[in-house]
C-alpha positions, -999 to 999 in steps of 0.1 A, spaced: -166 73 269 -165 39 251 -131 23 248 -120 21 212 -109 -14 202 -82 -16 177 -78 -54 180 -89 -75 151 -92 -111 142 -76 -120 109 -74 -155 95 -85 -168 129 -56 -150 147 -62 -122 172 -40 -91 166 -39 -64 194 -38 -38 166 -37 -42 128 -2 -27 123 26 -50 111 61 -45 98 60 -58 63 86 -83 50 114 -59 42 146 -43 55 127 -30 86 123 -66 100 156 -82 91 167 -97 124 156 -103 160 168 -70 174 149 -49 148 117 -69 153 119 -68 190 124 -30 191 93 -27 169 72 -49 191 83 -30 221 72 2 204 36 -11 199 34 -29 166 8 -56 166 31 -80 149 59 -84 123 62 -101 90 98 -113 93 119 -106 62 115 -133 36 135 -164 43 145 -192 19 173 -216 11 185 -190 -14 209 -165 4 209 -130 -11 242 -113 -22 232 -77 -22 245 -47 -42 256 -13 -29 241 12 -30 206 -3 -32 181 25 -27 170 55 -47 141 80 -43 118 100 -65 115 137 -57 91 164 -68 97 202 -64 119 197 -34 98 171 -17 119 139 -12 108 104 -8 76 106 -28 86 73 -42 113 48 -31 132 23 -50 147 -8 -33 170 -33 -50 172 -57 -20 162 -93 -24 153 -117 4 171 -122 37 209 -122 35 213 -141 68 214 -179 68 182 -198 71 193 -212 105 199 -177 118 165 -165 107 147 -195 122 165 -190 155 155 -153 154 118 -164 149 120 -188 178 134 -161 201 108 -136 190 79 -159 197 94 -169 231 100 -134 242 68 -119 227 42 -146 230 12 -122 226 25 -106 195 19 -121 161 48 -135 141 43 -140 104 70 -159 85 75 -148 49 90 -176 28 102 -180 -8 112 -213 -25 124 -222 -59 104 -254 -63 76 -274 -46 99 -292 -22 115 -260 -10 81 -243 -4 69 -274 15 101 -277 36 101 -239 44 65 -241 56 74 -269 79 105 -251 92 88 -218 101 59 -237 116 83 -255 139 100 -222 147 68 -209 162 53 -187 135 16 -178 140 11 -174 102 29 -177 69 32 -153 40 42 -167 6 63 -141 -13 53 -146 -49 60 -110 -58 95 -96 -52 104 -79 -85 142 -80 -82 152 -116 -76 182 -128 -96 165 -162 -102 134 -163 -125 122 -193 -104 114 -169 -76 96 -136 -70 72 -117 -93 79 -141 -123 62 -168 -102 34 -145 -89 24 -136 -125 19 -173 -133 -13 -186 -118 -4 -223 -123 28 -219 -103 10 -198 -76 -16 -226 -72 10 -254 -72 33 -237 -46 3 -228 -24 -6 -265 -24 30 -273 -14 28 -248 15 -5 -263 27 11 -298 27 39 -284 48 19 -266 74 -16 -263 89 -10 -226 98 -31 -200 81 -12 -184 52 -12 -154 29 -2 -153 -8 16 -120 -14 6 -107 -48 26 -87 -74 11 -56 -89 32 -61 -121 4 -74 -141 -29 -61 -156 -52 -78 -131 -48 -96 -98 -80 -117 -97 -66 -147 -116 -35 -153 -95 -53 -145 -63 -80 -170 -71 -54 -195 -80 -37 -190 -46 -70 -197 -29 -76 -229 -50 -41 -240 -39 -50 -236 -2 -41 -200 8 -63 -184 34 -58 -148 24 -40 -123 2 -13 -98 9 -13 -69 -15 6 -52 -29 43 -58 -33 65 -33 -50 61 -20 -86 88 -26 -112 105 7 -119 133 29 -131 130 60 -108 155 82 -127 186 85 -149 217 104 -139 219 129 -167 257 133 -167 266 97 -164 236 84 -184 230 56 -158 198 47 -140 196 51 -102 210 38 -80 243 34 -98 260 1 -91 295 2 -106 283 20 -137 250 1 -142 215 -1 -127 185 -24 -131 147 -25 -129 135 -31 -93 108 -24 -68 91 9 -63 72 17 -31 64 47 -8 35 71 -9 34 72 -47 22 36 -50 -8 40 -26 -33 47 -54 -21 15 -72 -24 -6 -40 -59 7 -32 -71 0 -68 -59 -36 -66 -75 -41 -32 -107 -27 -45 -106 -50 -75 -102 -80 -52 -131 -69 -30 -155 -64 -58 -149 -95 -79 -172 -124 -72 -143 -149 -71 -123 -129 -45 -146 -106 -27 -147 -127 5 -109 -132 7 -93 -116 38 -66 -91 27 -35 -78 44 -30 -44 28 2 -25 21 18 -1 -4 23 36 4 11 36 41 29 65 58 2 80 81 -28 69 101 -50 84 73 -33 62 47 -38 31 70 -74 39 75 -80 42 37 -67 6 33 -90 -6 61 -120 12 46 -112 -5 12 -112 -39 28 -78 -46 45 -80 -64 78 -43 -58 87 -19 -31 75 18 -37 66 43 -9 66 79 -4 55 88 29 39 73 50 67 94 32 92 125 38 71 118 75 72 105 81 107 114 50 127 93 24 145 75 50 167 54 60 137 30 33 149 21 54 179 8 81 156 -12 55 136 -28 40 167 -36 74 181 -50 88 149 -73 59 142 -84 58 178 -94 95 177 -112 89 144 -132 61 159 -141 82 189 -152 111 167 -173 87 145 -186 68 176 -172 35 163 -163 10 189 -144 -17 171 -120 -16 141 -138 -45 124 -168 -21 118 -146 -1 95 -132 -29 73 -144 -25 37 -172 0 43 -160 23 15 -159 -3 -12 -195 1 -23 -189 38 -30 -165 30 -58 -186 24 -89 -180 19 -126 -174 51 -146 -207 46 -164 -226 46 -131 -213 81 -120 -238 110 -119 -232 132 -149 -262 155 -145 -246 185 -129 -216 209 -127 -200 221 -95 -184 255 -101 -153 267 -82 -157 293 -55 -127 317 -49 -121 332 -15 -107 366 -23 -96 372 13 -73 341 11 -61 346 -24 -25 357 -27 -27 367 -63 -1 343 -76 -20 334 -108 -13 297 -108 -49 288 -111 -53 310 -142 -22 295 -159 -33 260 -152 -68 266 -164 -58 285 -195 -30 261 -206 -43 228 -192 -80 233 -187 -109 252 -203 -99 289 -202 -125 296 -175 -105 320 -153 -100 356 -162 -68 373 -149 -66 409 -139 -29 416 -140 -32 450 -124 -53 439 -95 -38 404 -95 -72 388 -91 -90 360 -109 -127 357 -117 -147 329 -131 -159 328 -167 -189 306 -160 -198 298 -196 -164 282 -201 -162 263 -168 -168 226 -168 -163 221 -131 -131 201 -134 -115 218 -103 -80 217 -116 -77 253 -103 -83 241 -67 -57 214 -70 -29 238 -80 -38 266 -56 -9 269 -31 -31 284 -3 -63 264 -9 -85 294 -14 -107 277 -41 -135 254 -29 -167 239 -43 -194 265 -49 -226 267 -69 -241 235 -83 -259 238 -116 -279 210 -133 -275 204 -170 -304 210 -193 -333 185 -189 -318 170 -157 -339 167 -126 -326 185 -95 -318 164 -65 -296 163 -35 -259 162 -43 -233 146 -20 -198 161 -25 
């Protein structure tokens, strides 16, 4: 059996595996990062450091629920590191001394060119292997930092140039999703000297309102604020932005460190297939602990064995070409749903969803508690299969529309 190689070279740096703690509460000090590295993470992106010292609120987290499932989405009101710059730099020095084969990425954030340049020098001297420029935190109390900077291509370019003056280390520009398109600021970052892109940071959000107190969540002494949204719910947004970067002529060759909603090995693999060379994780660690990396390593290793893939690099970006513009999708056929009557529990959810939210293509026998397809009404949308609680509806007969040539269909 061939040995599966999860190591990867990214920005000229060799990682033993692609999994990193993202710059966040999960990598806030030496002890946390050391425990993660002992557990098997390939590296850490130390929580963002700067001359600014955060004074945090309490409480600072909230979650989005759905039908009893918690933590679909996660809101975090934290800013950058609350420890002094000197403490953080000492923690980085200690990490690199005690874990020389692990990768240390220093996340930095300044308020002007001099601070960006000075921070780059300081973290380089502390032993970092790489730098990440945080242009994207959505809850900074200063408009000179965070996502307000990341949505301004001129500032992104200027601050990247300052970081390049301060260090020869490879560095990433961490992008904000709080804009319509990411190509312009990402390209500006590369023009300023960045070597790669990290995407995405959190999405500006209000996750809910307390209905009795009429206050957004979390409640901080009777008030709340807009702040960053992460967790599983943002994965589709992250994958979309990464796809955009990988398909635009200006940015398609830029190395990407992907993040945003990675909770399982399958999630991580999706980011890799869409073009991410390394994977950053926070919310999954906050729920399940650092040992979640063991599941990620095991899951992708087994996948590679099953597909007879030897190195992780072979998987990076290979799904990008299968995402095409809407006008290029094949519209010549309909795939009808197939109902497995042996699995069906007669709940009627498919009928309700089809009748009230679809095309009235399922007939309901209330006495027998069975559904049947009204083929002439069905458009093959498959809403029925999505709402079925026991997954008894699958893809069935394929029918070509009038005057359309029959051909092989890949589903």
